[in-house]
Backbone as CSV, one residue per row, in Angstrom:
resi,resn,N_x,N_y,N_z,CA_x,CA_y,CA_z,C_x,C_y,C_z
1,MET,119.753,104.720,97.621,119.005,103.835,98.511,117.538,104.249,98.546
2,LEU,116.669,103.267,98.511,115.254,103.551,98.631,114.854,103.738,100.078
3,SER,115.510,103.040,100.975,115.146,103.097,102.377,116.387,102.883,103.210
4,SER,116.252,103.096,104.521,117.400,102.980,105.398,117.717,101.543,105.760
5,GLY,116.751,100.633,105.618,116.955,99.236,105.973,117.013,98.359,104.755
6,ARG,117.631,97.193,104.884,117.775,96.253,103.776,116.796,95.117,103.989
7,HIS,116.155,94.646,102.919,115.185,93.559,103.011,115.680,92.379,102.197
8,LEU,115.415,91.167,102.684,115.792,89.974,101.950,114.886,89.804,100.742
9,GLY,115.394,89.115,99.730,114.590,88.819,98.559,113.591,87.709,98.841
10,VAL,112.769,87.347,97.857,111.781,86.298,98.058,112.477,84.968,98.303
11,ALA,111.780,84.096,99.003,112.412,82.896,99.531,112.893,81.937,98.453
12,ASP,112.240,81.931,97.305,112.604,80.936,96.300,113.665,81.417,95.326
13,VAL,114.281,82.576,95.549,115.347,83.055,94.681,116.642,82.372,95.077
14,VAL,117.314,81.805,94.082,118.588,81.139,94.331,119.702,82.123,94.045
15,GLY,120.635,82.267,94.962,121.753,83.175,94.761,121.395,84.581,95.187
16,SER,122.211,85.551,94.783,122.041,86.926,95.203,120.755,87.507,94.651
17,ASN,120.016,88.228,95.513,118.791,88.859,95.020,119.088,90.014,94.072
18,LEU,120.352,90.414,93.971,120.700,91.456,93.013,120.784,90.918,91.586
19,ASP,120.594,89.596,91.409,120.480,89.051,90.064,119.150,89.438,89.426
20,TRP,118.236,89.942,90.242,116.902,90.297,89.767,116.641,91.750,90.124
21,THR,116.105,92.512,89.211,115.807,93.902,89.533,114.489,94.021,90.281
22,VAL,113.426,93.421,89.762,112.103,93.529,90.375,111.657,92.149,90.817
23,GLN,111.283,92.043,92.086,110.776,90.788,92.631,109.361,91.010,93.152
24,LEU,108.473,90.151,92.773,107.081,90.200,93.217,106.847,88.992,94.118
25,ASP,106.512,89.247,95.361,106.395,88.196,96.370,104.969,88.166,96.905
26,GLU,104.138,87.270,96.322,102.747,87.093,96.764,102.002,88.435,96.809
27,VAL,102.096,89.190,95.730,101.497,90.524,95.688,99.989,90.412,95.472
28,ARG,99.264,90.981,96.409,97.801,91.030,96.342,97.389,92.492,96.401
29,VAL,96.623,92.917,95.419,96.192,94.308,95.349,94.685,94.344,95.204
30,GLY,94.074,95.211,96.017,92.633,95.399,95.926,92.270,96.856,96.102
31,PHE,91.020,97.160,95.778,90.465,98.493,95.993,89.145,98.274,96.716
32,GLY,89.139,98.604,98.015,87.989,98.240,98.825,87.881,96.721,98.870
33,PRO,86.685,96.184,98.713,86.522,94.721,98.782,86.932,93.983,97.503
34,LYS,87.195,94.716,96.436,87.488,94.072,95.153,88.967,93.743,95.030
35,GLN,89.264,92.463,94.845,90.645,92.022,94.669,90.973,91.946,93.178
36,ILE,92.059,92.617,92.790,92.485,92.617,91.391,93.636,91.632,91.191
37,LEU,94.656,91.722,92.029,95.801,90.805,91.964,95.715,89.847,93.136
38,LYS,95.907,88.561,92.863,95.589,87.525,93.851,96.786,86.646,94.169
39,GLY,97.898,87.289,94.487,99.069,86.521,94.895,100.066,86.348,93.766
40,ILE,100.540,87.462,93.203,101.479,87.438,92.080,102.896,87.263,92.604
41,SER,103.576,86.217,92.165,104.993,86.022,92.476,105.746,85.843,91.163
42,ALA,106.789,86.630,90.984,107.591,86.541,89.760,108.898,87.281,89.992
43,ASN,109.902,86.882,89.250,111.179,87.574,89.233,111.382,88.145,87.834
44,LEU,111.623,89.445,87.758,111.770,90.120,86.472,113.229,90.521,86.338
45,PRO,113.982,89.810,85.487,115.446,89.908,85.513,115.998,91.191,84.926
46,LYS,117.178,91.546,85.420,117.906,92.700,84.911,118.310,92.483,83.458
47,GLY,118.369,93.561,82.721,118.877,93.486,81.364,118.006,92.693,80.423
48,LYS,116.738,92.539,80.771,115.795,91.797,79.937,114.546,92.631,79.720
49,VAL,113.808,92.279,78.675,112.502,92.875,78.422,111.446,91.833,78.771
50,THR,110.592,92.168,79.736,109.497,91.274,80.118,108.189,91.873,79.632
51,ALA,107.435,91.099,78.854,106.108,91.526,78.407,105.064,90.892,79.313
52,ILE,104.187,91.729,79.855,103.056,91.238,80.647,101.850,91.205,79.726
53,ILE,101.298,90.030,79.539,100.160,89.867,78.629,99.013,89.190,79.373
54,GLY,97.851,89.216,78.757,96.684,88.578,79.336,95.426,89.305,78.915
55,PRO,94.258,88.691,79.155,93.000,89.302,78.731,92.730,90.625,79.437
56,THR,91.868,91.432,78.847,91.450,92.687,79.467,90.883,92.415,80.852
57,GLY,91.336,93.225,81.830,90.827,93.088,83.183,91.557,92.082,84.045
58,CYS,92.668,91.518,83.537,93.372,90.489,84.305,94.327,91.076,85.340
59,GLY,94.567,92.403,85.304,95.408,93.028,86.312,96.753,93.514,85.813
60,LYS,96.958,93.532,84.511,98.268,93.917,83.961,98.659,95.344,84.370
61,THR,97.775,96.284,84.092,98.087,97.681,84.401,98.119,97.917,85.903
62,THR,97.247,97.255,86.633,97.275,97.367,88.095,98.635,96.952,88.637
63,LEU,99.177,95.871,88.110,100.495,95.419,88.552,101.562,96.437,88.181
64,LEU,101.534,96.919,86.953,102.550,97.864,86.499,102.534,99.127,87.359
65,ARG,101.356,99.649,87.607,101.240,100.876,88.398,101.623,100.652,89.859
66,SER,101.445,99.447,90.343,101.857,99.137,91.717,103.366,99.185,91.866
67,ILE,104.084,98.813,90.806,105.551,98.837,90.852,106.057,100.275,90.903
68,ASN,105.245,101.227,90.467,105.609,102.643,90.487,104.907,103.404,91.618
69,ARG,104.138,102.704,92.433,103.376,103.280,93.547,102.413,104.378,93.104
70,LEU,101.753,104.136,91.980,100.814,105.123,91.465,99.402,104.940,92.015
71,HIS,99.187,103.884,92.817,97.859,103.676,93.411,97.755,104.248,94.819
72,ASP,98.838,104.806,95.335,98.884,105.153,96.757,97.707,106.002,97.225
73,ARG,97.289,106.933,96.411,96.230,107.861,96.825,94.842,107.452,96.331
74,ARG,94.764,106.319,95.697,93.454,105.876,95.196,92.621,105.330,96.348
75,PRO,91.367,105.756,96.472,90.539,105.311,97.609,90.433,103.792,97.681
76,GLY,90.609,103.263,98.890,90.434,101.843,99.121,91.604,100.979,98.733
77,PHE,92.687,101.590,98.230,93.835,100.790,97.793,94.449,100.022,98.955
78,ASN,94.680,98.747,98.726,95.384,97.936,99.724,96.294,96.952,99.014
79,LEU,97.466,96.747,99.587,98.453,95.844,99.006,99.006,94.939,100.091
80,LYS,99.074,93.658,99.792,99.724,92.683,100.661,100.819,91.997,99.853
81,GLY,101.772,91.411,100.550,102.926,90.856,99.876,103.982,91.936,99.719
82,ARG,104.985,91.663,98.898,106.088,92.615,98.756,106.472,92.790,97.291
83,ILE,106.833,94.025,96.972,107.468,94.346,95.703,108.842,94.881,96.057
84,LEU,109.878,94.235,95.526,111.245,94.614,95.871,112.004,95.077,94.637
85,LEU,112.753,96.140,94.813,113.651,96.651,93.783,115.070,96.460,94.288
86,ASP,115.826,95.604,93.598,117.168,95.233,94.053,117.172,94.861,95.527
87,GLY,116.166,94.068,95.931,116.116,93.527,97.283,115.508,94.414,98.329
88,GLU,115.104,95.645,97.982,114.528,96.564,98.951,113.037,96.716,98.687
89,SER,112.251,96.661,99.773,110.810,96.807,99.641,110.455,98.233,99.254
90,ILE,109.723,98.390,98.158,109.366,99.737,97.720,108.202,100.293,98.531
91,TYR,107.525,99.463,99.322,106.436,99.928,100.170,106.857,100.057,101.625
92,ALA,108.148,99.983,101.912,108.639,100.238,103.261,108.343,101.689,103.641
93,GLY,108.111,101.923,104.932,107.759,103.256,105.384,108.818,104.296,105.100
94,SER,110.061,103.872,105.021,111.156,104.821,104.803,111.477,105.049,103.335
95,THR,110.696,104.443,102.425,110.957,104.629,100.999,110.721,106.077,100.576
96,ASP,111.653,106.615,99.851,111.515,107.937,99.242,110.789,107.740,97.917
97,VAL,109.511,108.073,97.888,108.686,107.765,96.716,109.145,108.560,95.497
98,ARG,109.585,109.793,95.708,110.066,110.574,94.569,111.302,109.932,93.950
99,GLU,112.214,109.452,94.783,113.404,108.784,94.273,113.034,107.463,93.608
100,LEU,112.059,106.750,94.184,111.582,105.516,93.565,111.103,105.786,92.147
101,ARG,110.330,106.842,91.975,109.767,107.130,90.649,110.816,107.642,89.679
102,ARG,111.957,108.087,90.189,113.075,108.366,89.290,113.701,107.068,88.837
103,ARG,113.912,106.145,89.773,114.552,104.880,89.442,113.642,103.977,88.622
104,VAL,112.337,104.117,88.815,111.361,103.302,88.089,110.522,104.246,87.236
105,GLY,110.981,104.481,86.009,110.281,105.389,85.115,109.097,104.714,84.452
106,MET,108.124,105.522,84.018,106.927,104.925,83.416,106.450,105.746,82.233
107,LEU,106.130,105.031,81.158,105.535,105.622,79.964,104.120,105.076,79.850
108,PHE,103.159,105.983,79.712,101.758,105.581,79.767,101.196,105.290,78.373
109,GLN,99.968,104.793,78.372,99.329,104.390,77.115,99.159,105.587,76.183
110,ARG,98.790,106.721,76.747,98.627,107.935,75.942,99.668,108.959,76.372
111,PRO,100.230,109.695,75.443,101.253,110.672,75.801,100.716,111.731,76.763
112,ASN,101.547,112.125,77.711,101.139,113.132,78.701,102.231,114.183,78.893
113,PRO,102.540,114.947,77.848,103.563,115.981,78.004,103.135,117.037,79.015
114,PHE,104.140,117.665,79.638,103.883,118.762,80.559,103.525,120.018,79.760
115,PRO,102.813,120.959,80.381,102.456,122.191,79.670,103.588,123.210,79.641
116,GLN,104.814,122.730,79.568,105.979,123.588,79.378,106.496,123.398,77.956
117,SER,107.609,124.008,77.658,108.180,123.891,76.321,108.720,122.477,76.085
118,ILE,109.020,122.187,74.838,109.617,120.899,74.495,110.919,120.702,75.277
119,ARG,111.739,121.741,75.320,113.015,121.660,76.048,112.773,121.384,77.537
120,GLU,111.842,122.119,78.142,111.573,121.957,79.571,110.989,120.581,79.882
121,ASN,110.219,120.028,78.965,109.675,118.695,79.185,110.782,117.688,79.444
122,ILE,111.867,117.824,78.720,112.964,116.869,78.862,113.856,117.203,80.045
123,SER,114.144,118.467,80.249,115.172,118.840,81.222,114.662,119.030,82.637
124,LEU,113.371,119.305,82.814,112.864,119.709,84.122,113.111,118.641,85.187
125,GLY,112.718,117.401,84.905,112.894,116.342,85.889,114.348,116.096,86.220
126,ALA,115.198,116.108,85.202,116.626,115.870,85.421,117.235,116.964,86.280
127,ARG,116.788,118.208,86.112,117.320,119.294,86.932,116.776,119.228,88.360
128,ILE,115.505,118.866,88.513,114.918,118.732,89.854,115.655,117.673,90.667
129,HIS,116.019,116.586,90.012,116.724,115.499,90.703,118.225,115.753,90.813
130,GLY,118.695,116.888,90.324,120.099,117.226,90.437,121.004,116.467,89.497
131,LEU,120.436,115.925,88.407,121.218,115.144,87.462,121.841,116.016,86.375
132,TRP,121.202,117.133,86.061,121.716,118.047,85.048,121.913,119.430,85.670
133,SER,122.976,120.085,85.288,123.113,121.508,85.566,122.497,122.268,84.396
134,ARG,122.319,123.556,84.572,121.783,124.357,83.460,122.711,124.307,82.242
135,ALA,124.000,124.152,82.506,124.964,124.083,81.404,124.815,122.801,80.592
136,ASP,124.203,121.766,81.216,124.025,120.483,80.529,122.836,120.474,79.577
137,VAL,121.894,121.390,79.797,120.576,121.260,79.187,120.644,121.175,77.672
138,SER,121.370,122.058,77.039,121.397,122.092,75.578,121.940,120.792,74.987
139,THR,123.107,120.364,75.483,123.760,119.174,74.929,122.953,117.913,75.192
140,LYS,122.477,117.755,76.424,121.783,116.515,76.785,120.383,116.451,76.182
141,THR,119.745,117.603,76.056,118.442,117.624,75.391,118.583,117.174,73.938
142,GLU,119.584,117.704,73.252,119.809,117.293,71.864,120.109,115.793,71.783
143,TYR,120.949,115.304,72.695,121.296,113.879,72.663,120.049,113.008,72.790
144,LEU,119.178,113.329,73.748,117.994,112.500,73.968,117.002,112.614,72.815
145,LEU,116.857,113.801,72.264,115.960,113.954,71.121,116.478,113.178,69.914
146,ARG,117.781,113.122,69.752,118.346,112.292,68.683,118.113,110.812,68.984
147,GLU,118.273,110.428,70.239,118.073,109.027,70.630,116.677,108.537,70.283
148,VAL,115.664,109.356,70.540,114.289,108.922,70.277,113.832,109.237,68.859
149,GLY,114.685,109.894,68.084,114.347,110.159,66.691,113.507,111.398,66.465
150,LEU,113.596,112.384,67.380,112.770,113.591,67.263,113.550,114.837,66.879
151,TRP,114.873,114.788,66.933,115.666,116.007,66.785,115.363,116.745,65.482
152,ASP,115.338,116.052,64.373,115.129,116.716,63.086,113.775,117.423,63.028
153,ALA,112.792,116.866,63.734,111.440,117.438,63.683,111.276,118.643,64.595
154,VAL,112.073,118.742,65.676,111.793,119.772,66.680,112.981,120.687,66.992
155,HIS,114.131,120.478,66.365,115.332,121.212,66.774,115.180,122.721,66.655
156,ASP,114.290,123.175,65.763,114.123,124.607,65.569,112.917,125.167,66.328
157,ARG,112.313,124.382,67.202,111.168,124.873,67.994,111.178,124.309,69.427
158,LEU,112.354,124.252,70.011,112.481,123.690,71.362,111.769,124.521,72.410
159,SER,111.524,125.792,72.105,110.830,126.661,73.060,109.316,126.629,72.863
160,SER,108.855,125.844,71.904,107.421,125.790,71.593,106.710,124.760,72.475
161,THR,105.394,124.825,72.461,104.588,123.881,73.211,104.672,122.484,72.591
162,PRO,104.698,121.431,73.403,104.700,120.077,72.846,103.352,119.671,72.256
163,PHE,102.314,120.447,72.560,100.986,120.070,72.091,100.787,120.360,70.604
164,SER,101.790,120.974,69.993,101.751,121.150,68.538,102.268,119.913,67.810
165,LEU,102.836,118.963,68.547,103.376,117.745,67.955,102.265,116.728,67.725
166,SER,102.517,115.783,66.827,101.573,114.685,66.623,101.573,113.781,67.850
167,GLY,100.584,112.894,67.938,100.514,111.976,69.069,101.752,111.103,69.191
168,GLY,102.233,110.608,68.051,103.430,109.776,68.076,104.650,110.551,68.528
169,GLN,104.773,111.802,68.060,105.896,112.640,68.473,105.816,112.969,69.967
170,GLN,104.616,113.202,70.466,104.454,113.464,71.899,104.881,112.251,72.727
171,GLN,104.558,111.055,72.260,104.953,109.858,73.008,106.472,109.693,73.005
172,LEU,107.103,109.984,71.876,108.570,109.924,71.824,109.183,110.982,72.734
173,LEU,108.572,112.159,72.802,109.037,113.190,73.730,108.927,112.707,75.174
174,CYS,107.827,112.064,75.499,107.648,111.533,76.861,108.672,110.442,77.157
175,MET,109.022,109.647,76.159,110.074,108.649,76.343,111.399,109.338,76.656
176,ALA,111.723,110.399,75.919,112.952,111.134,76.188,112.939,111.717,77.595
177,ARG,111.790,112.198,78.026,111.654,112.773,79.380,111.923,111.720,80.448
178,VAL,111.399,110.520,80.252,111.639,109.433,81.208,113.120,109.070,81.244
179,LEU,113.738,108.959,80.079,115.144,108.551,80.018,116.072,109.609,80.608
180,ALA,115.643,110.875,80.613,116.494,111.947,81.126,116.829,111.772,82.595
181,VAL,115.964,111.109,83.375,116.220,110.954,84.816,116.934,109.636,85.135
182,GLU,117.416,108.953,84.106,118.294,107.792,84.243,117.688,106.676,85.109
183,PRO,116.529,106.157,84.720,115.900,105.099,85.524,116.669,103.785,85.441
184,ASN,116.491,102.951,86.463,117.010,101.581,86.458,116.004,100.618,85.833
185,VAL,114.731,100.967,85.972,113.633,100.142,85.460,112.730,101.039,84.635
186,LEU,112.290,100.535,83.480,111.363,101.276,82.625,110.081,100.473,82.487
187,LEU,108.970,101.085,82.883,107.643,100.479,82.769,106.907,101.139,81.612
188,LEU,106.287,100.324,80.759,105.557,100.855,79.617,104.179,100.195,79.571
189,ASP,103.150,101.026,79.610,101.778,100.512,79.634,101.152,100.700,78.249
190,GLU,101.193,99.643,77.444,100.672,99.701,76.066,101.141,100.986,75.369
191,PRO,102.443,101.195,75.299,102.960,102.493,74.861,102.723,102.820,73.400
192,THR,102.353,101.830,72.586,102.168,102.096,71.152,100.733,101.890,70.691
193,SER,99.800,101.690,71.628,98.440,101.308,71.233,97.735,102.377,70.415
194,SER,98.125,103.646,70.588,97.451,104.721,69.847,98.373,105.403,68.844
195,LEU,99.480,104.731,68.489,100.484,105.374,67.644,100.434,104.882,66.204
196,ASP,100.982,105.707,65.315,101.130,105.333,63.914,102.252,104.311,63.774
197,PRO,102.324,103.594,62.641,103.340,102.547,62.482,104.785,103.050,62.639
198,HIS,105.074,104.266,62.142,106.443,104.790,62.247,106.840,104.983,63.711
199,SER,105.958,105.611,64.507,106.262,105.844,65.922,106.318,104.527,66.688
200,THR,105.454,103.582,66.331,105.481,102.266,66.961,106.822,101.583,66.735
201,THR,107.293,101.626,65.502,108.590,101.014,65.188,109.705,101.658,65.983
202,ARG,109.664,102.995,66.119,110.722,103.684,66.859,110.704,103.299,68.336
203,ILE,109.520,103.199,68.936,109.415,102.783,70.341,109.964,101.370,70.505
204,GLU,109.626,100.481,69.580,110.109,99.098,69.678,111.629,99.048,69.527
205,GLU,112.186,99.858,68.643,113.642,99.918,68.496,114.295,100.414,69.780
206,LEU,113.674,101.405,70.422,114.208,101.917,71.676,114.176,100.857,72.759
207,ILE,113.090,100.099,72.831,112.991,99.024,73.824,114.137,98.039,73.639
208,ALA,114.400,97.663,72.396,115.473,96.701,72.116,116.829,97.236,72.557
209,GLY,117.074,98.522,72.338,118.359,99.093,72.700,118.513,99.366,74.181
210,LEU,117.402,99.614,74.874,117.471,100.008,76.280,117.716,98.848,77.232
211,LYS,117.397,97.627,76.811,117.502,96.518,77.761,118.935,96.264,78.204
212,GLU,119.917,96.754,77.440,121.303,96.606,77.865,121.636,97.555,79.015
213,LYS,120.796,98.581,79.207,121.068,99.594,80.222,120.139,99.485,81.427
214,MET,118.995,98.854,81.270,117.999,98.823,82.340,117.064,97.637,82.147
215,THR,116.225,97.420,83.130,115.188,96.399,83.039,113.938,97.032,82.448
216,VAL,113.356,96.393,81.442,112.177,96.926,80.776,111.006,95.961,80.999
217,ILE,109.889,96.511,81.454,108.675,95.723,81.687,107.548,96.440,80.960
218,PHE,106.895,95.745,80.032,105.833,96.435,79.297,104.588,95.583,79.181
219,VAL,103.462,96.274,79.203,102.146,95.655,79.026,101.740,95.825,77.574
220,THR,101.235,94.746,76.981,100.747,94.840,75.615,99.627,93.838,75.390
221,HIS,98.674,94.223,74.543,97.657,93.283,74.069,98.074,92.666,72.732
222,ASN,99.138,93.177,72.169,99.580,92.768,70.839,100.582,91.621,70.975
223,LEU,100.139,90.393,70.690,101.017,89.236,70.865,102.190,89.269,69.893
224,GLN,101.977,89.815,68.698,103.084,89.934,67.754,104.152,90.871,68.306
225,GLN,103.718,91.949,68.932,104.667,92.886,69.536,105.416,92.229,70.689
226,ALA,104.705,91.467,71.510,105.359,90.752,72.607,106.418,89.797,72.069
227,ALA,106.085,89.090,70.999,107.039,88.145,70.410,108.246,88.858,69.815
228,ARG,108.035,90.046,69.239,109.134,90.806,68.636,110.065,91.398,69.690
229,CYS,109.494,91.915,70.761,110.249,92.785,71.667,110.721,92.119,72.949
230,ALA,110.034,91.097,73.408,110.285,90.582,74.758,111.319,89.463,74.778
231,ASP,111.993,89.353,75.914,112.820,88.184,76.223,112.037,87.191,77.067
232,GLU,111.156,87.728,77.928,110.365,86.919,78.849,108.899,87.307,78.708
233,ILE,108.028,86.327,78.920,106.588,86.573,78.952,106.064,86.255,80.348
234,LEU,105.260,87.179,80.881,104.520,86.927,82.119,103.046,86.997,81.751
235,PHE,102.383,85.832,81.788,100.989,85.747,81.356,100.083,85.709,82.581
236,LEU,99.177,86.688,82.664,98.232,86.783,83.774,96.825,86.452,83.297
237,GLU,96.060,85.909,84.217,94.633,85.695,83.962,93.903,85.770,85.296
238,GLN,92.857,86.591,85.337,92.043,86.764,86.539,92.893,87.069,87.773
239,GLY,93.890,87.935,87.590,94.692,88.394,88.710,95.738,87.428,89.213
240,GLU,96.004,86.363,88.454,96.981,85.367,88.868,97.975,85.099,87.743
241,VAL,99.169,84.624,88.124,100.155,84.219,87.121,99.784,82.845,86.598
242,VAL,99.589,82.758,85.286,99.373,81.462,84.651,100.715,80.839,84.283
243,GLU,101.598,81.667,83.715,102.873,81.129,83.242,103.869,82.265,83.054
244,GLN,105.125,81.984,83.380,106.235,82.864,83.034,107.272,82.015,82.330
245,ALA,107.726,82.477,81.153,108.648,81.669,80.357,109.404,82.557,79.381
246,PRO,110.566,82.093,78.917,111.239,82.795,77.815,110.309,82.892,76.615
247,VAL,110.463,83.946,75.826,109.484,84.254,74.797,109.327,83.120,73.786
248,LYS,110.416,82.542,73.324,110.311,81.477,72.327,109.594,80.264,72.899
249,GLN,109.941,79.899,74.118,109.287,78.756,74.756,107.802,79.016,74.935
250,PHE,107.449,80.240,75.348,106.043,80.538,75.591,105.216,80.408,74.321
251,PHE,105.721,80.953,73.224,104.927,80.927,71.996,105.028,79.603,71.242
252,ASP,106.143,78.893,71.384,106.309,77.631,70.660,105.769,76.428,71.424
253,ASP,105.922,76.455,72.737,105.540,75.280,73.523,105.108,75.686,74.929
254,PRO,103.999,76.427,75.051,103.554,76.865,76.377,103.210,75.675,77.266
255,ALA,103.477,75.834,78.556,103.294,74.717,79.486,101.858,74.576,79.954
256,ASP,101.113,75.659,79.979,99.762,75.639,80.544,98.722,75.671,79.426
257,PRO,97.682,74.872,79.509,96.657,74.881,78.453,95.973,76.235,78.296
258,ARG,95.910,77.016,79.377,95.311,78.350,79.270,96.185,79.262,78.413
259,SER,97.491,79.078,78.489,98.389,79.843,77.624,98.167,79.461,76.170
260,ARG,98.059,78.164,75.904,97.839,77.708,74.530,96.530,78.259,73.979
261,ALA,95.491,78.276,74.830,94.201,78.790,74.385,94.277,80.284,74.097
262,TYR,94.994,81.022,74.926,95.101,82.469,74.731,95.870,82.793,73.460
263,ILE,96.956,82.083,73.237,97.728,82.300,72.020,96.907,81.986,70.782
264,SER,96.086,80.965,70.890,95.243,80.558,69.755,94.057,81.488,69.549
265,GLY,93.793,82.352,70.550,92.679,83.280,70.431,91.345,82.686,70.834
266,TRP,91.373,81.524,71.471,90.158,80.884,71.910,89.908,81.201,73.379
267,ALA,88.666,81.355,73.743,88.322,81.570,75.144,88.524,80.276,75.919
268,VAL,88.925,80.440,77.174,89.121,79.250,78.016,87.787,78.817,78.568
């Protein structure tokens, strides 16, 4: 449980709010007088990959970080509206933020390994949250490293620093670290923008396989990547939702002229 009380889902959801993992209900986010998000409402379904796309500065990363409560300590941060995870407000006063960040894992644009060993990078969070015993560490670390495609490269140096790895390998290590705490939702902020083609392909393969286990929401500027990886597209512009649609519909027959212009690469 995120909090002691239960909250209703957004008013326009038909049926059980548990059909949706993340609900955005008129979300407005600003920093001081500057408004970044201007009333975002969307339902991000379970077991699907949603790509958030849009021009630079439209609020994609701001939205993603808000779902993980990473703006809480930023000066001037203010949020109106509601963000709900399985029907519970993540900004309720009784929310356990540490537990929220376990349930809502995040992979950033650039790899950020901890200054511990490769083994500790993967196991530390899982042990802190009580998910792994010390007896689990060896077996589960190997399993996750195999899952992300790193085992062959690092199996003989698990006690070494992760900073000896390439950038792509570090990002795969960070992916394994996120998966170790068994999140319900995975947020990815342009996770392949600085990676080589091999590491990019591996991340995309992982995204495809993970959607059966969790909800995946990722930000990308790469429309080809969005078309390859996503089930749903959420297109933002100037802090507002322009269109949300299944991926094929969005790219083949977008409903809004601004979507058509963006896909075509023309300025509106």
